[in-house]
C-alpha positions in Angstrom: 33.2 -4.9 -42.5 29.9 -3.2 -43.0 27.3 -3.2 -40.2 23.7 -3.7 -41.4 21.6 -0.6 -40.8 18.9 -2.6 -38.9 21.5 -4.0 -36.5 23.0 -0.5 -36.0 19.5 0.9 -35.3 18.8 -1.9 -32.8 22.1 -1.3 -31.0 21.4 2.5 -30.7 17.9 1.9 -29.4 19.1 -0.6 -26.8 21.8 1.8 -25.6 19.3 4.7 -25.4 16.9 2.5 -23.3 19.7 1.5 -20.9 20.7 5.1 -20.5 17.1 6.2 -19.7 16.8 3.2 -17.3 20.0 4.3 -15.5 18.8 7.9 -15.2 15.4 6.8 -13.8 17.1 4.6 -11.2 19.6 7.4 -10.3 16.8 9.9 -9.5 14.7 7.3 -7.7 11.8 6.8 -10.1 10.0 3.5 -10.3 10.4 2.5 -6.7 7.5 0.9 -4.9 5.9 3.1 -2.2 5.8 1.9 1.3 3.8 2.8 4.4 7.1 3.2 6.3 6.0 5.6 9.0 3.0 7.2 10.7 3.2 10.4 8.6 3.1 8.4 5.3 0.0 6.5 6.6 -1.7 9.8 7.7 -1.1 11.2 4.3 -2.5 8.1 2.6 -5.5 8.1 4.8 -6.3 11.7 4.1 -6.1 11.1 0.4 -8.5 8.1 0.7 -11.0 10.1 2.8 -10.8 13.9 2.8 -10.6 15.1 6.4 -9.7 11.7 7.9 -7.3 12.4 10.7 -5.5 9.3 11.9 -5.1 9.1 15.6 -4.1 5.4 16.1 -2.0 3.6 13.4 -0.9 0.0 13.0 1.5 -0.6 10.1 2.0 -4.1 8.7 5.5 -5.4 9.1 5.9 -5.6 5.3 4.9 -1.9 5.1 2.3 -2.7 2.4 -0.8 -2.2 4.5 -2.0 -0.4 7.6 -5.0 -0.1 9.9 -6.0 3.4 11.0 -8.5 4.8 13.5 -9.6 8.4 13.9 -10.9 10.2 17.0 -14.5 9.7 15.9 -14.0 5.9 16.1 -14.0 5.3 12.3 -11.5 2.7 11.1 -9.8 2.5 7.7 -7.8 -0.2 6.0 -5.1 0.9 3.6 -3.2 -1.3 1.2 -0.7 -1.0 -1.6 -2.5 -1.3 -5.0 -0.1 -1.3 -7.9 2.1 1.8 -7.3 -0.5 3.7 -5.2 -2.4 3.2 -2.0 -6.1 2.3 -1.8 -8.2 2.3 1.3 -11.7 1.8 2.6 -13.6 2.9 5.7 -14.6 -0.2 7.6 -18.3 -0.6 8.4 -20.3 -3.3 10.2 -19.9 -5.5 7.1 -16.2 -5.8 7.8 -14.9 -9.2 9.0 -11.6 -9.9 10.6 -9.8 -13.1 11.3 -6.8 -13.5 13.7 -3.9 -15.6 12.6 -0.7 -16.6 14.3 1.2 -13.7 12.8 -1.5 -11.1 12.5 -4.9 -10.3 11.0 -6.8 -10.9 7.8 -9.3 -8.1 7.2 -12.2 -8.2 4.8 -13.8 -4.8 4.4 -16.9 -6.4 2.9 -16.3 -5.1 -0.6 -15.4 -7.9 -3.0 -13.6 -5.6 -5.4 -11.2 -4.4 -2.6 -10.4 -8.0 -1.4 -8.9 -9.1 1.8 -5.8 -7.6 3.4 -3.3 -9.6 5.5 -1.4 -7.6 8.1 1.3 -8.6 10.6 0.9 -6.1 13.3 1.6 -5.8 17.0 -1.5 -6.3 19.2 -3.7 -8.0 16.6 -6.3 -8.9 19.2 -6.9 -5.2 20.1 -7.4 -4.3 16.4 -9.6 -7.4 15.8 -11.8 -6.4 18.8 -12.2 -2.8 17.5 -13.2 -4.0 14.0 -15.7 -6.5 15.4 -17.3 -3.7 17.5 -18.1 -1.6 14.4 
């Protein structure tokens, strides 16, 4: 029985794709980043704003967003955007709304959108944002 060349090419391509996929998973490529600890948040904050040194950190329970405050009183919101982190320094245009399980923060920039965080002590963070 003769196998058609197109079917043979398709099978070989499919096998190659599966091998590459397996290798990528084996070495840990393609995973979603998380704000899993304070050091990761500090690194993300310093990438968003050069020289921003986080002193107080609140990481969302889903590890996709965080609130950060530096010793100068500036506050930053960081969120997962695709496979990277994006952040904004909060100003007096920022709005915050407390919910049962956390906060909804609007930095005042429509292109950034709102960020929902489930954090411990949401009232303390809401008060700090409202005082900006």
